[in-house]
C-alpha positions in Angstrom: 0.0 0.0 0.0 3.0 2.4 0.2 3.3 2.3 -3.6 -0.4 2.7 -3.8 -0.1 6.0 -1.9 2.2 7.4 -4.6 0.6 6.0 -7.7 -3.1 6.4 -6.9 -3.5 9.5 -4.8 -2.3 12.0 -7.4 -4.6 10.7 -10.2 -7.5 10.6 -7.7 -6.9 14.3 -6.8 -6.9 15.2 -10.5 -10.0 13.1 -11.0 -11.9 15.0 -8.2 -11.0 18.3 -9.8 -12.0 17.1 -13.2 -15.3 15.8 -11.7 -16.1 19.2 -10.3 -15.2 20.8 -13.6 -17.7 18.5 -15.4 -20.3 19.5 -12.8 -19.8 23.2 -13.5 -19.8 22.6 -17.3 -23.1 20.7 -17.0 -24.7 23.5 -15.0 -23.6 26.1 -17.5 -24.9 24.0 -20.4 -28.2 23.5 -18.7 -28.5 27.3 -18.2 -27.8 28.0 -21.9 -30.4 25.5 -22.9 -33.0 27.0 -20.7 -32.2 30.5 -22.1 -32.6 29.2 -25.6 -35.9 27.6 -24.8 -37.1 30.8 -23.2 -36.1 32.9 -26.2 -37.9 30.5 -28.5 -41.0 30.6 -26.4 -41.0 34.4 -26.5 -40.6 34.5 -30.2 -43.5 32.0 -30.6 -45.7 34.2 -28.4 -45.0 37.2 -30.6 -43.0 39.2 -28.0 -40.2 41.1 -29.7 -36.7 40.7 -28.2 -34.5 43.8 -28.4 -31.2 43.2 -30.1 -29.1 44.6 -27.3 -30.6 42.5 -24.5 -28.2 39.6 -24.2 -27.1 39.6 -20.6 -29.4 38.2 -18.0 -29.0 41.3 -15.7 -30.0 43.9 -18.4 -33.5 44.8 -17.4 -35.8 46.4 -20.0 -37.0 50.0 -19.4 -40.6 48.8 -19.2 -41.6 45.3 -18.2 -43.1 43.3 -21.1 -46.4 41.6 -20.6 -46.1 38.2 -19.0 -46.2 35.5 -21.6 -48.5 32.6 -21.4 -47.4 29.4 -23.1 -49.9 27.2 -24.9 -49.9 23.4 -24.6 -51.7 20.6 -26.3 -54.3 20.6 -23.5 -55.0 24.4 -23.1 -55.2 27.4 -25.3 -53.6 30.7 -24.8 -56.1 33.2 -23.4 -56.6 36.4 -25.4 -54.7 39.5 -24.4 -56.8 42.0 -22.5 -58.4 44.6 -24.8 -57.6 48.3 -24.5 -60.3 50.8 -23.6 -62.6 51.4 -26.6 -62.6 54.8 -28.3 -65.0 56.5 -30.8 -63.1 55.1 -33.8 -63.0 51.6 -32.7 -65.6 48.9 -33.1 -67.9 48.0 -30.2 -66.4 45.6 -27.7 -66.8 42.0 -28.4 -68.4 39.8 -25.7 -65.9 38.2 -23.4 -65.1 34.6 -24.3 -66.1 31.9 -21.9 -63.3 30.7 -19.6 -61.5 27.6 -20.8 -61.6 24.6 -18.5 -58.5 24.0 -16.4 -55.9 21.7 -17.8 -56.3 18.1 -16.7 -53.9 16.9 -14.0 -51.1 14.6 -15.0 -52.3 11.1 -14.7 -50.3 8.7 -12.5 -48.6 5.9 -14.5 -50.3 2.6 -14.4 -49.0 -0.8 -13.7 -48.3 -1.4 -17.4 -46.0 1.7 -17.6 -44.2 0.7 -14.4 -43.6 -2.8 -15.7 -42.4 -1.8 -19.1 -40.8 1.6 -18.8 -39.1 1.4 -15.4 -38.8 -2.0 -13.7 -38.5 -3.8 -17.0 -35.7 -1.5 -18.1 -33.7 -2.0 -15.0 -34.3 -5.8 -15.2 -33.1 -5.6 -18.8 -29.8 -4.0 -17.7 -29.3 -6.7 -15.1 -30.0 -9.4 -17.7 -27.5 -7.8 -20.0 -24.9 -7.9 -17.2 -25.7 -11.5 -16.5 -25.4 -12.3 -20.2 -21.9 -10.8 -20.2 -21.0 -12.9 -17.2 -22.4 -16.1 -18.8 -20.5 -15.3 -22.0 -17.3 -15.0 -20.1 -18.0 -18.2 -18.2 -18.7 -20.1 -21.4 -15.4 -18.8 -22.9 -13.6 -20.1 -19.8 -15.3 -23.5 -19.8 -14.7 -24.0 -23.6 -11.2 -22.6 -23.6 -12.0 -20.2 -26.4 -9.9 -17.3 -25.2 -7.1 -16.6 -22.9 -7.4 -14.5 -19.7 -6.2 -11.4 -21.4 -8.8 -11.7 -24.2 -11.5 -12.5 -21.7 -10.8 -9.4 -19.6 -10.5 -7.3 -22.8 -13.8 -8.6 -24.1 -15.6 -7.8 -20.8 -14.1 -4.3 -20.8 -15.1 -3.8 -24.5 -18.7 -5.0 -23.7 -18.9 -2.5 -20.8 -17.7 0.3 -23.0 -20.2 -0.7 -25.7 -23.0 -0.5 -23.2 -21.9 3.0 -22.0 -21.6 4.2 -25.7 -25.0 2.9 -26.5 -26.4 4.7 -23.5 -24.8 8.0 -24.7 -26.3 7.5 -28.1 -29.7 7.0 -26.5 -29.2 10.2 -24.5 -28.4 12.2 -27.7 -31.5 10.8 -29.4 -34.1 11.1 -26.7 -37.6 9.6 -26.8 -40.3 12.3 -26.8 -41.5 12.9 -23.3 -45.0 11.9 -22.3 -46.8 13.9 -19.7 -48.2 10.9 -17.8 -44.7 9.5 -17.1 -43.2 11.3 -14.1 -39.6 10.1 -14.7 -37.3 10.4 -17.7 -36.2 7.6 -20.0 -34.6 4.9 -17.8 -32.9 2.9 -20.5 -29.6 5.0 -20.7 -29.1 5.0 -16.9 -29.7 1.2 -16.7 -27.2 0.5 -19.5 -24.6 2.7 -17.9 -25.1 1.1 -14.5 -24.6 -2.3 -16.1 -21.6 -1.2 -18.0 -19.9 0.3 -15.0 -20.5 -2.9 -13.0 -19.1 -5.0 -15.9 -16.1 -2.7 -16.2 -15.5 -3.1 -12.5 -15.7 -6.9 -12.9 -13.2 -6.8 -15.8 -10.8 -4.9 -13.6 -11.3 -7.3 -10.7 -10.7 -10.3 -13.0 -7.5 -8.8 -14.4 -6.1 -7.9 -10.9 -7.4 -10.7 -8.7 -8.7 -13.7 -10.6 -5.9 -13.9 -13.2 -3.2 -11.7 -11.6 -2.4 -10.1 -14.9 -1.2 -6.9 -13.3 0.5 -6.2 -10.0 -1.7 -5.4 -7.0 -1.0 -1.6 -7.2 -2.0 -1.5 -10.9 -5.1 -3.7 -10.1 -6.1 -1.3 -7.3 -5.7 1.6 -9.7 -7.9 -0.2 -12.3 -10.6 -1.0 -9.8 -10.5 2.6 -8.5 -10.7 4.0 -12.0 -13.8 1.9 -12.8 -15.5 3.0 -9.7 -14.6 6.7 -10.2 -15.7 6.4 -13.8 -19.1 5.3 -12.5 -19.2 8.4 -10.2 -18.3 10.6 -13.2 -21.0 9.1 -15.4 -23.5 9.5 -12.5 -23.4 13.3 -13.2 -25.1 12.6 -16.5 -27.2 9.5 -15.8 -28.4 9.9 -12.3 -28.6 8.0 -8.9 -28.6 4.5 -10.2 -25.1 4.9 -11.8 -23.9 6.8 -8.7 -25.0 3.9 -6.5 -22.9 1.4 -8.6 -19.9 3.8 -8.6 -20.1 4.3 -4.8 -20.3 0.6 -4.1 -17.4 -0.1 -6.4 -15.3 2.7 -4.9 -15.7 1.4 -1.3 -15.3 -2.2 -2.2 -12.0 -1.7 -4.1 -9.7 -1.7 -1.0 -11.3 -4.9 0.2 -10.8 -6.7 -3.1 -7.0 -6.0 -3.4 -4.7 -8.0 -1.1 -1.2 -6.7 -0.2 1.5 -8.0 2.1 2.3 -4.5 3.6 -1.0 -2.6 3.9 -0.7 1.2 4.4 -3.4 2.6 6.6 -2.5 6.2 5.8 -2.8 5.4 2.0 -6.0 3.5 2.5 -7.8 6.3 4.4 -6.4 9.0 2.1 -8.0 7.1 -0.7 -11.2 6.7 1.3 -11.3 10.4 2.1 -11.0 11.3 -1.6 -13.6 8.8 -2.6 -15.9 10.1 0.1 -15.4 13.7 -1.2 -16.1 12.6 -4.8 -19.1 10.5 -3.8 -20.7 13.3 -1.8 -20.0 15.8 -4.6 -21.7 13.6 -7.0 -24.6 13.0 -4.6 -25.0 16.8 -4.2 -25.3 17.1 -8.0 -27.7 14.2 -8.7 -29.9 15.1 -5.7 -30.0 11.7 -4.1 -29.4 12.3 -0.4 -29.8 8.7 0.6 -26.7 7.9 -1.4 -24.7 10.3 0.8 -25.9 8.4 3.9 -24.8 5.1 2.3 -21.4 6.6 1.5 -21.0 7.8 5.1 -22.1 4.5 6.5 -19.5 2.7 4.3 -16.9 5.1 5.4 -17.8 4.5 9.1 -17.5 0.7 8.5 -14.1 1.2 7.0 -13.1 3.2 10.1 -13.9 0.3 12.4 -12.1 -2.1 10.1 -9.1 0.2 10.1 -9.1 0.2 13.9 -9.1 -3.6 13.9 -6.2 -3.6 11.4 -4.1 -1.2 13.5 -0.9 -2.8 14.9 0.1 -0.1 17.2 -0.7 3.5 18.5 0.7 5.0 15.2 -1.7 3.0 13.1 -4.7 4.2 15.1 -4.3 7.8 13.8 -5.4 7.4 10.2 -8.8 5.9 10.9 -9.3 8.2 13.8 -8.6 11.4 11.9 -10.7 10.1 9.1 -13.8 10.5 11.3 -13.8 14.3 11.7 -12.7 14.8 8.1 -15.5 12.7 6.7 -18.0 14.5 9.0 -16.8 17.8 7.8 -17.1 16.7 4.1 -20.7 15.4 4.7 -21.8 18.6 6.4 -20.1 20.8 3.8 -21.6 19.0 0.8 -25.0 18.3 2.4 -27.6 19.5 -0.2 -29.7 22.3 1.0 -32.8 20.5 -0.3 -32.2 17.8 2.3 -33.1 20.3 5.1 -36.3 21.6 3.5 -38.6 19.0 5.0 -38.9 17.8 8.6 -37.9 14.3 7.8 -34.8 15.4 5.9 -33.8 17.6 8.9 -34.1 14.7 11.2 -32.2 12.3 9.0 -29.4 14.9 8.4 -28.0 14.0 11.9 -27.7 10.3 11.1 -24.2 10.4 9.3 -22.7 12.5 12.0 -24.0 10.2 14.7 -22.8 7.1 12.9 -19.3 8.5 12.6 -19.3 9.4 16.3 -20.3 5.9 17.0 -17.5 4.6 14.9 -15.1 6.7 17.0 -16.4 5.2 20.2 -15.9 1.7 18.8 -12.3 2.7 18.0 -12.0 3.6 21.7 -13.1 0.1 22.6 -10.8 -1.8 20.3 -7.6 0.3 20.3 -5.7 3.0 22.0 -7.2 6.0 23.7 -5.4 9.1 22.4 -6.3 8.9 18.7 -10.0 8.1 19.1 -10.3 10.7 21.8 -8.8 13.3 19.6 -11.1 12.4 16.7 -14.2 12.6 18.9 -13.1 16.0 20.4 -12.5 17.3 16.8 -16.1 16.7 16.0 -17.0 19.7 18.2 -15.5 22.4 16.0 -16.9 20.7 13.0 -20.4 20.7 14.5 -20.1 24.3 15.8 -19.0 25.6 12.4 -21.9 23.9 10.6 -24.4 25.0 13.3 -23.1 28.6 13.0 -23.5 28.7 9.2 -26.8 26.8 9.0 -29.4 27.9 11.6 -31.5 24.8 10.9 -28.6 22.6 12.3 -27.7 24.8 15.3 -28.4 21.8 17.6 -25.7 19.8 16.0 -23.1 20.8 18.7 -25.3 19.0 21.2 -24.7 15.8 19.3 -20.9 16.4 19.5 -21.3 17.1 23.2 -23.0 13.8 23.7 -20.2 12.1 21.8 -17.7 13.8 24.1 -19.6 12.8 27.3 -19.8 9.2 26.1 -16.0 9.4 25.5 -15.5 10.4 29.1 -17.8 7.7 30.3 -16.0 5.0 28.2 -12.5 6.3 29.0 -10.5 3.4 30.5 -9.1 4.6 33.9 -6.7 2.3 35.6 -5.5 2.2 39.1 -4.1 5.5 40.4 -2.9 7.2 43.5 -2.5 10.8 44.5 1.3 10.7 44.5 1.5 12.1 48.0 4.0 10.4 50.3 3.8 10.0 54.1 6.8 11.3 56.2 7.3 9.0 59.1 9.5 9.4 62.2 10.1 6.2 64.2 7.0 4.6 62.6 4.7 7.5 63.2 3.4 9.7 60.4 4.8 13.2 61.0 3.6 14.8 57.7 2.5 14.4 54.1 4.7 15.3 51.2 2.2 16.6 48.5 2.4 15.3 44.9 4.3 17.5 42.4 2.1 16.9 39.4 -1.2 18.7 39.0 -2.9 15.3 38.7 -1.9 11.6 38.8 -0.5 10.4 35.5 -3.3 7.9 35.0 -5.9 10.7 35.2 -4.1 13.4 33.2 -5.4 12.4 29.8 -9.0 12.0 31.1 -9.0 15.3 32.9 -7.5 17.1 30.0 -10.1 15.7 27.6 -12.9 16.8 30.0 -11.4 20.3 30.2 -11.1 20.5 26.4 -14.6 19.3 25.8 -16.1 21.8 28.4 -13.9 24.6 27.2 -14.7 24.3 23.5 -18.4 24.2 24.0 -18.3 27.0 26.6 -16.2 29.2 24.2 -18.4 28.5 21.2 -21.6 29.2 23.1 -20.3 32.5 24.6 -19.1 33.7 21.2 -22.1 32.7 19.2 -25.0 33.5 21.6 -24.7 37.2 20.6 -24.0 36.7 16.9 -26.5 34.0 15.7 -30.3 33.5 15.8 -31.8 31.7 18.7 -29.1 32.9 21.1 -30.6 30.9 24.0 -29.7 27.7 22.2 -26.1 28.7 22.0 -26.2 30.0 25.6 -27.2 26.5 26.7 -23.8 25.1 25.7 -21.7 26.9 28.4 -24.6 26.4 30.8 -24.9 22.7 30.4 -21.8 21.0 28.9 -19.3 22.1 31.5 -21.7 21.0 34.3 -22.2 17.6 32.7 -18.5 17.2 32.1 -17.8 18.0 35.7 -20.5 15.5 36.8 -19.0 12.7 34.6 -15.5 13.5 35.8 -16.6 13.5 39.5 -18.3 10.1 39.0 -15.4 8.5 37.2 -12.6 9.8 39.4 -14.2 10.0 42.9 -17.1 7.6 42.5 -19.5 10.0 44.1 -17.4 10.1 47.3 -17.7 13.4 49.1 -14.9 15.8 48.1 -14.6 19.4 49.0 -12.1 20.1 46.2 -14.6 19.1 43.5 -17.3 21.0 45.2 -15.1 24.1 45.0 -14.8 23.6 41.3 -18.6 23.4 41.0 -18.9 26.6 43.0 -16.5 28.4 40.7 -18.4 27.2 37.7 -21.7 28.4 39.3 -20.1 31.8 39.9 -19.0 32.1 36.3 -22.5 31.2 35.0 -23.9 33.8 37.4 -21.6 36.4 35.8 -22.7 35.3 32.3 -26.4 35.7 33.4 -25.7 39.2 34.7 -24.0 40.2 31.5 -26.9 38.8 29.4 -29.3 40.7 31.5 -27.4 44.0 31.0 -27.6 43.3 27.3 -31.4 43.0 27.5 -31.4 39.3 26.7 -33.6 37.7 29.4 -33.8 34.3 27.8 -30.0 34.0 27.6 -29.8 35.2 31.2 -32.3 32.6 32.2 -30.4 29.8 30.5 -27.2 30.8 32.3 -29.0 31.2 35.6 -30.4 27.7 35.2 -26.9 26.4 34.6 -25.7 28.1 37.7 -28.5 26.4 39.7 -27.4 23.0 38.2 -23.8 23.7 39.1 -24.8 24.5 42.7 -26.9 21.4 42.9 -23.9 19.4 41.7 -21.7 21.0 44.3 -24.2 20.1 47.0 -24.0 16.5 45.8 -20.3 16.6 46.2 -20.6 17.7 49.8 -23.9 16.1 51.1 -25.2 12.6 51.3 -28.4 10.7 52.2 -31.5 12.8 52.7 -29.5 16.0 52.7 -28.5 15.5 49.1 -32.1 14.9 48.1 -33.1 18.0 50.0 -30.5 20.1 48.3 -31.6 18.9 44.8 -35.3 19.5 45.6 -34.6 23.0 46.8 -33.4 24.0 43.3 -36.8 23.4 41.8 -38.4 26.7 43.0 -35.5 28.8 41.6 -35.9 27.0 38.2 -39.6 28.0 38.2 -38.7 31.6 39.1 -36.1 31.8 36.3 -38.6 30.3 33.8 -41.1 33.0 34.6 -38.6 35.9 34.5 -36.8 34.7 31.4 -39.8 33.2 29.6 -37.9 30.0 29.0 -40.4 27.1 28.6 -37.5 24.7 28.1 -36.7 25.0 31.8 -39.9 23.0 32.5 -38.2 20.0 31.0 -35.2 20.6 33.2 -37.4 20.8 36.2 -39.2 17.6 35.1 -35.8 15.8 35.0 -34.8 17.1 38.4 -38.2 16.0 39.8 -37.7 12.5 38.4 -34.3 12.3 40.1 -35.8 13.3 43.5 -38.8 11.0 43.1 -36.5 8.1 42.3 -34.2 8.8 45.3 -37.0 9.1 47.8 -39.7 6.6 46.6 -37.6 3.9 44.8 -34.5 3.9 46.9 -34.2 1.1 49.4 -31.3 2.8 51.2 -33.7 5.4 52.6 -34.5 2.9 55.4 -30.8 3.1 56.4 -30.5 6.9 56.6 -29.5 8.4 59.9 -32.9 10.0 60.8 -32.6 10.3 64.6 -34.9 8.8 67.2 -37.0 11.7 68.2 -40.7 11.4 67.1 -41.9 13.9 64.5 -38.9 16.3 64.7 -36.4 14.0 63.0 -34.7 13.5 59.7 -37.9 12.7 57.8 -38.9 16.4 57.8 -35.9 17.4 55.6 -36.0 14.1 53.7 -39.7 14.2 52.7 -41.4 17.3 54.1 -39.2 20.0 52.6 -39.1 18.3 49.1 -42.9 18.1 49.3 -43.1 21.8 50.0 -40.6 22.5 47.2 -42.6 20.4 44.7 -45.9 22.2 45.7 -44.3 25.7 45.5 -42.7 24.9 42.1 -46.1 23.6 40.8 -47.8 26.8 41.8 -45.2 28.9 40.1 -45.2 26.9 36.9 -49.0 26.8 36.8 -49.2 30.6 36.6 -47.7 30.4 33.1 -49.2 27.1 31.9 -50.6 23.8 33.0 -48.7 21.0 31.5 -47.0 17.7 32.3 -44.3 19.3 34.5 -47.0 20.8 36.8 -48.8 17.5 37.0 -45.7 15.6 37.9 -44.8 18.2 40.6 -48.2 18.1 42.1 -48.2 14.3 42.1 -44.7 14.4 43.7 -45.9 16.7 46.4 -48.8 14.4 47.3 -46.6 11.3 47.2 -43.9 12.9 49.5 -46.6 14.1 52.0 -48.2 10.7 52.2 -44.8 9.0 52.6 -43.9 11.5 55.3 -47.1 10.6 57.3 -46.7 6.9 56.9 -43.0 6.9 57.7 -43.5 9.2 60.7 -45.9 6.6 62.1 -43.4 3.8 61.6 -40.5 5.9 63.0 -42.4 6.8 66.1 -43.6 3.2 66.8 -40.2 1.5 66.1 -37.9 4.0 67.9 -36.5 5.4 64.7 -35.8 2.1 62.9 -37.3 1.8 59.4 -35.8 -1.4 58.2 -37.8 -4.5 57.5 -38.2 -6.6 60.6 -38.5 -3.7 63.0 -41.5 -4.1 65.3 -44.1 -1.3 64.9 -46.4 -2.8 67.6 -48.9 -5.2 66.1 -52.2 -3.5 65.1 -51.0 -0.2 66.4 -49.0 0.8 63.4 -51.6 -0.1 60.7 -54.2 1.7 62.8 -52.3 4.9 62.8 -51.4 4.5 59.1 -55.1 4.0 58.2 -56.0 7.1 60.1 -53.3 9.0 58.2 -54.5 7.7 54.9 -58.1 8.8 55.7 -57.0 12.2 56.8 -54.9 12.6 53.6 -57.8 11.5 51.4 -60.1 14.1 53.0 -57.5 16.8 52.7 -57.0 16.1 49.0 -60.7 16.0 48.3 -61.2 19.4 49.9 -58.2 20.9 48.2 -59.4 19.6 44.8 -62.8 21.2 45.4 -61.2 24.6 46.4 -58.7 24.6 43.5 -61.3 23.9 40.8 -61.2 20.1 40.2 -57.5 19.5 39.2 -56.9 16.0 37.7 -53.9 15.2 39.9 -55.8 16.1 43.1 -58.9 14.4 41.9 -57.1 11.1 41.3 -55.0 11.7 44.5 -58.0 11.6 46.8 -59.6 8.7 44.9 -56.5 6.6 45.2 -56.0 7.5 48.9 -59.6 6.7 49.7 -59.3 3.4 47.9 -56.2 2.6 49.9 -57.9 3.5 53.1 -60.8 1.2 52.2 -58.4 -1.6 51.4 -56.4 -1.2 54.6 -59.6 -0.8 56.7 -61.1 -4.0 55.3 -57.9 -5.8 56.2 -58.2 -4.5 59.8 -61.8 -5.6 60.0 -60.7 -9.1 59.0 -57.7 -9.1 61.4 -59.4 -7.5 64.4 -58.0 -7.9 67.9 -60.8 -10.3 68.8 -59.2 -12.8 66.4 -55.5 -11.9 66.8 -53.8 -12.7 70.2 -50.8 -10.5 69.2 -52.8 -7.3 68.6 -51.9 -4.9 71.3 -54.3 -2.2 72.3 -53.7 0.5 75.0 -55.7 -0.2 78.2 -57.2 3.3 78.1 -60.9 3.0 77.4 -62.3 4.6 74.2 -59.1 6.7 73.5 -57.0 3.9 72.1 -56.0 2.2 68.8 -59.6 1.0 68.3 -60.7 4.5 67.8 -58.0 5.1 65.2 -58.5 1.8 63.4 -62.3 1.9 63.1 -64.2 5.0 64.3 -62.0 7.7 62.7 -61.8 6.0 59.3 -65.5 5.3 59.4 -66.2 9.0 60.1 -64.0 10.1 57.1 -65.6 7.4 54.9 -69.1 8.7 55.8 -68.1 12.3 55.0 -66.6 11.2 51.7 -69.9 9.3 50.9 -71.9 12.4 51.3 -69.6 14.4 49.0 -70.6 14.9 45.3 -67.3 13.6 44.2 -68.1 10.1 45.5 -70.2 9.4 42.4 -67.2 9.1 40.1 -67.5 5.3 40.1 -70.7 3.3 40.2 -71.1 1.6 43.6 -68.2 3.6 45.2 -70.6 5.6 47.3 -72.3 2.5 48.5 -69.0 0.9 49.3 -68.0 3.9 51.5 -71.3 3.8 53.3 -71.2 0.0 53.9 -67.6 0.3 55.2 -68.6 3.2 57.5 -71.5 1.2 59.1 -69.5 -2.0 59.5 -66.4 -0.1 60.9 -68.6 1.7 63.5 -70.3 -1.5 64.5 -66.9 -3.2 64.9 -65.6 -0.3 67.0 -68.6 -0.4 69.4 -68.3 -4.2 69.7 -64.5 -4.2 70.2 -64.7 -1.4 72.7 -67.1 -3.5 74.8 -64.7 -6.4 74.5 -61.8 -4.2 75.5 -63.5 -2.8 78.6 -64.1 -6.3 79.9 -60.8 -7.9 78.7 -58.2 -5.1 78.3 -55.2 -7.6 78.5 -56.4 -10.4 76.2 -59.1 -9.4 73.6 -58.9 -12.6 71.6 -62.0 -14.6 72.1 -60.3 -18.0 72.5 -58.3 -16.5 75.4 -61.3 -15.4 77.5 -64.9 -16.4 76.8 -67.4 -13.5 77.2 -69.1 -13.5 80.6 -72.8 -12.7 81.3 -72.2 -9.0 81.9 -70.2 -8.7 78.7 -72.9 -10.4 76.7 -75.5 -8.1 78.1 -73.2 -5.1 77.4 -73.1 -6.0 73.7 -76.8 -5.9 73.4 -77.0 -2.6 75.2 -74.2 -1.0 73.1 -75.8 -2.3 69.9 -79.2 -0.9 70.9 -77.6 2.5 71.6 -75.8 2.4 68.2 -79.0 1.5 66.5 -80.8 4.4 68.2 -78.0 6.9 67.2 -78.1 5.7 63.6 -81.9 5.9 63.5 -81.9 9.5 65.0 -79.2 10.6 62.5 -80.9 9.0 59.6 -84.2 10.7 60.5 -82.6 14.1 61.1 -80.5 14.0 57.9 -83.2 12.3 55.8 -80.9 9.5 54.8 -82.8 6.2 54.4 -79.6 4.2 54.3 -78.9 5.2 57.9 -82.4 4.1 59.0 -81.9 0.8 57.2 -78.5 0.4 58.9 -80.2 1.0 62.3 -82.7 -1.7 61.5 -79.9 -4.0 60.6 -78.1 -3.4 63.9 -81.4 -4.0 65.6 -81.8 -7.3 63.7 -78.4 -8.4 64.8 -79.3 -7.6 68.4 -82.5 -9.6 68.2 -80.7 -12.5 66.6 -78.1 -12.4 69.4 -80.8 -12.4 72.1 -82.4 -15.5 70.8 -79.3 -17.4 69.6 -76.8 -16.5 72.4 -78.5 -14.8 75.3 -81.2 -17.5 75.6 -78.4 -20.0 76.4 -75.6 -17.8 77.7 -77.5 -15.7 80.2 -79.3 -16.9 83.2 -81.3 -15.3 85.9 -81.5 -11.6 86.1 -79.2 -11.0 83.2 -81.4 -12.9 80.8 -84.5 -11.1 82.0 -82.9 -7.7 81.7 -81.6 -8.5 78.3 -85.0 -9.5 76.9 -86.7 -6.7 78.9 -84.4 -4.1 77.4 -84.8 -5.5 73.9 -88.6 -5.4 74.1 -88.6 -1.8 75.2 -86.2 -1.0 72.4 -88.4 -2.6 69.8 -91.5 -0.8 71.1 -89.6 2.5 71.0 -88.5 1.8 67.5 -92.1 1.3 66.3 -93.1 4.5 68.0 -90.2 6.5 66.4 -91.0 5.2 63.0 -94.7 6.0 63.4 -93.9 9.5 64.7 -91.0 10.6 62.5 -90.7 8.3 59.5 -94.1 7.0 58.3 -96.3 9.9 57.0 -100.0 9.1 57.3 -102.1 9.3 54.1 -104.5 12.1 54.1 
């Protein structure tokens, strides 16, 4: 490949220049042809052309009337008549308007099969025919290798000549065929492929020429295809590009030269992209870049040492620059084209990252860092691609993440005297040798983007986009560096760097504000907030880190309002997601040092302050728009508040231990948590009503109320009367039974009466049923607790006669209260519940009291029940049943 460098590169350079010359000649010839057609049309329309008007820029003194060209489908409308005078004939009636010209008909299946697909298939058949002819000549021994190769080359040239003859004798165009004649392009594509095959046979199959000459023949065939593509279109260009990139793979040499190989590939890429720009086939440019990226990876595999890694590495920014420089402007006109224009740059960056994985570090790192000036230059010249530097920044950050860092030490030495450390001799270098390359790359990446952003934010449209580079890339580079070097271990030195970066961004924000650029100032201020948050992460840990990050949300909302930067809502959304993940999905929260004091402990800064920060940020954001960020912040505030209440209960009952296995007192902890859930559901329902039915609050109270119903049902099934381990304080009434049954029943009854309870069919009935059952369970268990405060489980102590009588009395009182409340409020369900409790009391009297009570207790039980039933009838007759008039 060393000889290849000398023998091939110079002709290829000349070929590229000749190719560009052909392109300019074709454009000039097309312009002359258009001018000639325009002059002929003007003459046919009867418009005189002054003799002196030859140059395109010589404008006439008075503009001529606009010509209207006739076609076989429409007639030329008459020229507007001048105003009639006395000597003129009376005006003729205006002619009826001609119908509009018919639209061009789409070609049918017959035209597709014969004029396009059939033509291409015919070219392929001709190519196969040439291959079969050569194969027959080989099998029969008709000709020698030289004659076979010459015959293949002659056939290829003949196909190209016939195509040129067809171009010079074109078939008359038909308006219903949207493409030109495909026969010349198909013949040329087949001829180029056959010419490439002849060169391959001469160089590889028969070894008629040395490898260097064979490489030159293959390259010449491929470049000839690229040249012919200027005249015959994308099909020929595709064949030429494929041949050009396949040529190095077809020629074997004992001493391959990677500099020569990638110099050739660079020139081929330039030629291919120049041809693609002329023929208007953008997809071919992507194919060429993909092939170039594949060769880059192959070159990295072929590299034998650090020196061999430089040619494929430097090829990456050079190919990216060529693609961006020769990218057709038409590719950026549509939204799809603008999106796909990023693909080649991203593919080349990916190839550079693959080089980093299979080779040395210095060369690929240099290549990936050089993508930044390429991207910045294109973004500065083309406003529609001003986000390209972010892709280069992403490539640089991935470089830092993938950078192999070995073992390292600070280089400091301990000074010992008689075995005791008397002092530390600091390291002489600014950083350990193993980290110098990594830290230098991070500094270069951050510095290039910061400098480009600060320079262009005042000189290019959408200055806030350029201002985001110094506001974000240095912070992200510092974050990656801190993670790779320190592993998120607390470090005051790194925090000082973050503080300095925040100060610099504050200065940029002040400068932008003085220049009356509030959006740029807002971007820099947001960057300063991010730098401060990162500095806090370098100094704080556990709940204090989450607290620090959450406290930066309100400043972001304030900056968004002052600078009118809706993009900061997405930043706040990302910060909120981090805080939510750390507090709700992080198992290590249970191991945080929260202290042992109830209520006033570490849970307040861990969950209470973030909840307040989320709520305040949601309010500030909602003043300018209600969107996803506001919904997430509101949901986060609700989630943190609920978690705070539930964890405070567990913290208080376990002595500050939140891990699994810590005892929160059986029955006591779920009782308090059920009460907390019920209170939270009521609060969210009232807040939603006051704020005008907000979706997050609406679903918040629904989910909390459903959770309270589920937990309350579980406590009904696992009551202390069935569980010997359920502990209840000995205090009558004011104990855990009140929290587990009476309080949730009260909140469920209030929710049942609210209009919002009708959101789901049957939900109101479920709330009412639970409230009645929970109140009945509370009354019953309170009677059991009064008689058996130490052991409430039934199998531990069978109810005595006084206890059985007390149940009947308590149930009768409950039935009376329900009946009175139902009559006063006009709620039939409460009256029916009272009848149900009365029915249970009657059933108990006949099924249990008849056998369990004796003597006076039995008599009192039935006596009281009878009086209650009589009183019930009188109440119904007096207050419920309305006599008919």
